[in-house]
C-alpha positions in Angstrom: -106.4 204.3 31.1 -106.0 207.9 29.9 -102.4 209.0 30.8 -103.4 212.7 30.9 -106.0 211.9 33.6 -103.4 210.1 35.7 -100.9 213.0 35.3 -103.6 215.5 36.3 -104.4 213.4 39.4 -100.8 213.2 40.4 -100.3 216.9 40.0 -103.4 217.5 42.0 -102.1 215.2 44.8 -98.7 217.0 44.9 -100.5 220.4 45.1 -102.7 219.1 48.0 -99.6 217.9 49.9 -97.9 221.2 49.3 -100.9 223.1 50.6 -101.0 221.0 53.7 -97.3 221.6 54.3 -97.7 225.3 53.8 -100.7 225.3 56.2 -98.6 223.5 58.8 -95.6 225.8 58.3 -97.8 228.9 58.9 -98.7 227.4 62.3 -95.1 226.7 63.3 -94.7 223.1 62.0 -92.6 221.6 59.2 -92.5 218.1 57.6 -89.2 216.2 57.6 -89.0 212.6 56.5 -92.8 212.3 56.6 -93.0 213.6 60.2 -94.5 216.8 61.4 -92.3 218.6 63.9 -92.3 222.1 65.4 -90.0 224.6 63.7 -86.9 225.0 65.8 -86.8 221.5 67.3 -84.0 219.1 66.7 -85.0 216.0 64.8 -82.3 213.9 66.5 -84.2 214.1 69.8 -87.3 212.6 68.2 -88.8 215.9 67.1 -88.4 217.6 70.5 -86.1 220.5 71.2 -83.0 219.7 73.2 -83.8 219.4 76.9 -87.6 219.3 76.3 -90.0 216.5 76.6 -90.9 214.1 73.8 -93.9 215.3 71.7 -97.0 213.1 71.7 -99.7 212.7 69.1 -101.7 215.6 70.6 -98.8 217.9 69.8 -97.8 218.5 73.4 -95.7 216.9 76.1 -96.9 213.8 77.8 -99.8 214.7 80.1 -99.0 214.8 83.8 -100.5 212.0 85.8 -103.6 213.3 87.5 -103.6 213.0 91.3 -107.2 213.1 92.3 -107.5 213.6 96.1 -111.2 214.5 96.1 -112.2 211.0 97.2 -110.0 211.3 100.3 -111.5 214.7 101.1 -115.0 213.4 100.9 -116.1 215.7 98.1 -117.2 212.9 95.8 -119.2 211.1 98.5 -120.8 214.3 99.7 -121.8 215.1 96.1 -123.2 211.6 95.5 -125.2 211.8 98.7 -126.6 215.2 97.8 -127.4 214.0 94.3 -129.3 210.9 95.6 -131.2 213.0 98.0 -132.2 215.5 95.3 -133.3 212.7 92.9 -135.3 210.9 95.6 -137.2 214.2 96.4 -138.1 214.6 92.7 -139.1 210.9 92.1 -142.9 210.3 92.1 -143.8 213.9 91.2 -146.7 214.1 88.8 -146.4 216.6 85.9 -149.4 218.6 84.7 -149.7 216.3 81.7 -149.9 213.3 84.0 -146.3 212.0 83.5 -144.8 210.7 86.7 -141.1 211.4 87.1 -139.5 208.0 87.7 -135.8 208.9 87.4 -133.3 211.6 86.6 -130.1 211.8 84.8 -127.4 212.1 87.5 -125.6 214.9 85.6 -128.8 216.9 85.5 -129.3 216.6 89.2 -125.7 217.9 89.7 -126.4 220.9 87.4 -129.7 221.7 89.1 -127.9 221.7 92.5 -125.2 223.8 91.0 -127.7 226.3 89.5 -129.5 226.6 92.8 -132.7 225.0 91.6 -134.4 223.3 94.6 -136.4 220.1 94.5 -139.4 222.2 95.7 -139.0 224.5 92.7 -138.8 221.5 90.3 -142.0 220.0 91.8 -143.8 223.3 91.6 -142.9 223.9 87.9 -143.9 220.3 87.0 -147.2 220.5 88.8 -148.2 224.1 88.0 -146.5 225.3 84.8 -147.5 228.5 83.0 -146.7 226.9 79.7 -146.2 223.4 78.3 -144.8 222.7 74.8 -143.0 219.8 72.9 -139.3 219.3 73.4 -136.7 218.9 70.7 -137.4 215.1 70.3 -140.8 213.4 69.9 -140.9 211.9 73.4 -139.8 215.1 75.2 -141.8 217.8 76.9 -140.9 221.2 78.2 -142.7 223.0 81.0 -142.0 226.5 82.2 -143.0 228.7 85.1 -141.3 232.1 85.6 -137.7 231.8 84.6 -137.4 228.0 85.1 -137.8 225.6 82.2 -137.8 221.8 82.8 -137.2 219.2 80.1 -138.4 215.6 80.7 -139.4 212.6 78.7 -142.8 211.1 78.7 -141.3 207.9 80.0 -140.7 209.8 83.3 -137.0 210.6 82.9 -136.1 214.1 84.0 -133.5 215.6 81.5 -132.7 219.0 82.9 -133.7 222.3 84.4 -132.7 225.7 83.0 -132.7 229.2 84.4 -133.8 231.2 81.4 -131.9 234.3 82.5 -128.7 232.2 82.3 -129.2 231.8 78.5 
C-alpha cells in the first residue's frame, strides 16, 4: 500500500476531527476525554455543572415525567366520541367520480373538526365539486369547491380536508 496515501488519509481524518471540535466549540461545547460537554461545566460531575442535573444524550436534563390528566377530565373520551360521530357521518358518501368513502384517517377527522369543516361541507364538496384533479400519488384524487379541498384515495379512504385560505 502506498504510504503517502495512508498519511494523506490520516491527515484528512485529523483535520475532520478538528473541524468537528471547532464547530462544537462555537456552539458552547468542548471535547474532553472523548466526551462532548458544555463549556463551563465540571467534568467531575459527569459533564454537568455543579448543582445541575445530569446531561442526557439529547443535550438537556432528564425530561420531566409527563402527568397526563386529560383522561380523568374526559377530554380524550369526548374527542374520540366526536371523531367517531364525524367519521360515521362521512362514511357511505359517494364522490362525483363514483368512489364511496368507506373510512377516514382518525387524525384527518380531528383536523377537520379543528378546522371547523363540517361533515355536511365534506359531503357537499365530494358530491358537487367545482374541480377534480389527480392527487400527489397514483391512487389519490383531489376535489375542490370554493375554498375547501378534499384529498381521498380511490379505495375509499378519506385523507384530509384543507381550507385553501389557510395555506
